[in-house]
C-alpha positions, -999 to +999 in steps of 0.1 A: -859-059-076-862-084-049-842-108-069-814-083-073-813-078-036-811-115-030-783-119-057-763-088-045-742-107-020-733-133-045-725-107-072-703-088-046-686-121-036-680-130-072-666-096-080-643-099-049-631-133-060-624-120-095-605-090-081-585-112-058-576-136-086-565-106-108-543-093-080-529-128-074-520-133-111-505-098-113-484-102-082-473-136-095-460-120-127-442-093-108-426-118-085-414-138-115-401-107-132-382-096-100-368-131-096-355-130-132-339-096-126-323-108-094-309-139-112-295-117-140-279-094-115-264-124-096-249-136-129-234-102-136-219-100-101-204-135-106-189-124-140-175-093-124-161-113-096-144-137-120-129-108-141-117-090-109-100-122-097-084-127-130-071-091-130-059-095-095-040-126-105-025-107-134-014-079-111+002-104-087+020-121-115+032-087-127+044-077-092+063-109-089+080-104-122+089-068-112+103-080-079+124-106-097+137-081-122+143-055-095+163-080-074+185-089-104+189-056-123+192-030-095+227-028-080+229-022-043+234+014-033+270+026-028+280+028+009+279+064+021+309+079+037+304+080+075+324+112+079+317+143+060+342+172+056+325+193+082+329+167+109+364+160+097+374+196+102+356+196+136+376+166+147+409+181+137+400+215+153+390+198+186+422+178+186+443+209+182+425+224+212+436+195+233+405+173+234+411+136+236+396+111+212+369+099+235+355+134+241+357+142+204+338+110+195+311+117+221+307+154+212+303+147+174+284+114+178+311+095+159+326+061+166+358+064+186+378+042+162+368+065+133+381+095+152+414+076+160+418+067+124+412+103+112+438+116+137+463+090+127+459+098+090+463+135+097+495+128+117+509+108+087+500+136+063+517+161+085+548+140+088+549+134+050+544+171+042+572+180+067+595+155+053+589+166+017+594+203+028+628+195+042+640+175+011 
């Protein structure tokens, strides 16, 4: 019994060393497994990055082709008429009421030259219709 008491610290120390060695080996295996997993994920991320960059290049190329085709195939939009019929009738009505061209242009937010042209055309139409009525 006395011998067991004398050997107890050595047995406990040996058991502690064995437990520590087991924990060390186990942790070493886990660290290695985690390292392998991280490297695999890193490779997957690199592959995904390469595929994404390739797809981005494809999209850029497609957009450039579309821009080139759009520039060639799409005709420019037709110019819109600056004066609609409602404004035309307002110009003529204001002119009959004695307003001058500058006031009409300012009131209707139209260029003065456009108002002048419209009134000249109207005058020509009236002269032609009066001439054809007398003939």
